[in-house]
VMD Tcl script that draws the C-alpha trace (Angstrom):
set ca {
  {59.67 174.29 199.35}
  {59.42 177.90 201.01}
  {57.81 180.87 198.80}
  {60.86 182.82 198.89}
  {62.81 180.32 197.68}
  {60.60 179.58 194.71}
  {60.74 183.57 194.20}
  {64.50 183.98 194.34}
  {64.86 180.82 192.02}
  {62.20 181.90 189.30}
  {63.94 185.74 189.03}
  {66.79 184.34 188.63}
  {66.02 182.03 186.01}
  {64.08 185.02 184.39}
  {67.45 187.35 185.00}
  {69.40 184.65 182.57}
  {70.54 186.05 179.06}
  {68.08 185.78 176.37}
  {69.68 183.53 173.71}
  {68.73 183.14 170.35}
  {66.97 180.01 169.25}
  {69.73 177.81 168.16}
  {73.79 178.07 168.39}
  {75.65 180.93 166.71}
  {78.02 179.82 163.62}
  {80.75 180.18 165.68}
  {79.11 178.46 168.04}
  {78.35 175.64 166.41}
  {81.66 174.88 164.60}
  {83.52 174.98 168.08}
  {83.49 171.96 168.69}
  {85.51 171.21 165.10}
  {88.47 171.25 166.34}
  {91.47 171.98 164.11}
  {94.07 169.24 164.23}
  {96.40 170.56 161.42}
  {96.97 169.81 157.67}
  {95.95 166.36 156.50}
  {98.42 163.85 155.74}
  {98.34 163.64 151.98}
  {97.45 160.30 150.15}
  {100.24 157.88 149.42}
  {101.46 154.93 148.37}
  {97.66 154.14 146.54}
  {98.18 151.04 144.32}
  {94.81 151.68 142.28}
  {91.82 152.99 142.34}
  {88.02 152.16 141.77}
  {84.97 154.16 140.94}
  {87.98 157.67 140.16}
  {91.08 158.17 138.18}
  {93.94 158.88 140.94}
  {93.12 161.36 143.25}
  {95.08 163.62 145.81}
  {94.02 165.71 148.82}
  {95.36 168.47 146.73}
  {93.68 168.18 143.75}
  {90.68 168.09 146.43}
  {91.61 171.42 148.07}
  {88.06 173.54 148.22}
  {85.93 170.85 149.00}
  {85.19 169.07 152.04}
  {86.39 165.48 151.86}
  {85.76 162.57 154.32}
  {88.79 159.76 154.54}
  {87.27 156.72 155.68}
  {89.57 153.55 156.48}
  {87.76 150.42 156.14}
  {87.85 147.12 154.77}
  {85.12 144.88 152.94}
  {85.15 141.96 155.56}
  {84.83 143.94 158.73}
  {81.45 143.99 160.18}
  {81.49 147.08 161.85}
  {82.74 148.83 158.40}
  {79.86 147.03 156.35}
  {77.53 148.55 158.96}
  {79.00 152.05 158.14}
  {78.50 151.71 154.54}
  {74.71 152.81 154.02}
  {75.17 156.27 156.37}
  {78.25 156.87 153.86}
  {76.86 156.35 150.65}
  {73.86 158.97 151.96}
  {76.10 161.20 152.79}
  {77.54 161.19 149.45}
  {74.12 161.26 147.82}
  {73.24 164.16 150.05}
  {76.38 166.42 149.70}
  {78.61 165.74 146.93}
  {76.52 168.68 144.98}
  {77.59 171.18 147.69}
  {81.34 170.24 147.46}
  {81.82 167.09 149.76}
  {83.93 164.30 148.49}
  {84.99 160.51 150.20}
  {87.84 159.07 149.54}
  {87.40 155.45 150.41}
  {90.65 154.57 151.78}
  {90.21 150.26 151.61}
  {93.46 148.69 153.67}
  {93.19 145.23 153.67}
  {93.59 143.16 157.27}
  {92.93 139.58 155.08}
  {95.05 138.17 152.37}
  {91.32 138.11 150.42}
  {91.57 142.06 150.47}
  {93.98 142.07 149.57}
  {93.53 141.36 145.72}
  {91.92 144.45 143.70}
  {89.17 142.14 142.00}
  {87.63 141.18 145.20}
  {87.78 144.88 146.42}
  {86.03 145.66 143.09}
  {83.56 142.95 143.47}
  {83.03 144.25 146.78}
  {82.32 147.59 146.13}
  {79.97 146.33 143.04}
  {78.26 144.14 145.69}
  {77.45 147.12 148.37}
  {76.49 149.79 145.50}
  {79.46 151.91 146.78}
  {79.54 154.58 143.84}
  {82.43 157.26 145.69}
  {85.66 156.68 144.89}
  {87.94 153.78 146.56}
  {91.64 153.96 146.70}
  {93.21 150.84 147.23}
  {95.82 150.96 150.28}
  {97.28 147.47 149.96}
  {100.99 148.45 151.83}
  {99.21 150.42 154.56}
  {101.29 153.69 153.13}
  {98.51 156.20 153.69}
  {97.04 154.26 156.82}
  {100.46 155.09 158.22}
  {100.48 158.05 157.39}
  {97.51 159.15 159.04}
  {99.10 157.13 162.05}
  {95.70 155.25 162.11}
  {95.06 152.19 164.00}
  {91.19 150.96 163.35}
  {88.38 150.02 160.83}
  {86.63 151.60 160.13}
  {87.50 155.49 160.99}
  {86.81 158.40 159.77}
  {88.74 161.66 159.15}
  {86.70 164.53 158.25}
  {88.99 167.29 156.59}
  {88.26 171.10 155.86}
  {87.94 173.04 152.24}
  {91.67 174.03 153.12}
  {92.39 170.71 154.17}
  {92.89 170.47 157.64}
  {91.78 167.57 159.89}
  {88.59 169.13 161.61}
  {87.07 165.82 163.09}
  {87.68 161.89 163.52}
  {86.03 159.17 164.48}
  {86.52 155.75 164.97}
  {84.51 152.94 164.81}
  {80.10 152.68 163.91}
  {78.12 155.19 165.23}
  {77.90 159.00 165.43}
  {76.03 158.93 162.05}
  {73.96 162.06 163.33}
  {77.05 164.03 164.37}
  {79.08 163.11 161.15}
  {76.30 164.48 159.19}
  {76.09 168.03 161.14}
  {80.10 168.40 160.84}
  {79.77 168.17 157.25}
  {76.94 170.60 156.65}
  {79.27 172.94 159.40}
  {82.16 172.24 157.22}
  {80.70 172.78 154.17}
  {78.48 176.09 155.20}
  {82.17 177.27 156.65}
  {83.46 176.61 152.84}
  {81.25 179.35 151.82}
  {82.06 182.21 154.36}
  {84.71 184.27 153.90}
  {88.08 184.29 155.03}
  {88.02 186.20 158.34}
  {84.86 185.17 159.29}
}
mol new
graphics top color blue
foreach p $ca { graphics top sphere $p radius 0.5 }
foreach p [lrange $ca 0 end-1] q [lrange $ca 1 end] { graphics top cylinder $p $q radius 0.2 }
display resetview
């Protein structure tokens, strides 16, 4: 490579604006799009690990609405990460509403769901959506599905299936920080 080309490339690299290490707060949350208000929980036929709840009552908290069913292997694979998020962030204003929407007949029996929750050491709230009312309100089509809702009650991140654990963890952290920032910032 000719010396003048190397020198030109070096000068071009040096002419780039210097940026502080790491993204700014605004850049960090830019990928968390506002997808509009989250639908309310509806048609819930029972609760495990909590008295009845609503998203309206949880306003001010960051909430993960997670659709799952206990016999789904992909759902089972997400349980350790989901429990870890609850354990890590709950004291900072994070809540999980795990919406159990059955696929098989055995999953429609509340006692079977309760046994699975106990077996899998799930400590966060579980809502029983036996008739798919909340599932349909979200237009959901997948197990598992995660809808991350900000403190204002707006859906900001959606993920279907397994994976994206680091991205979801980061999104929870960013939305919790955002909840502490005064309006207009």
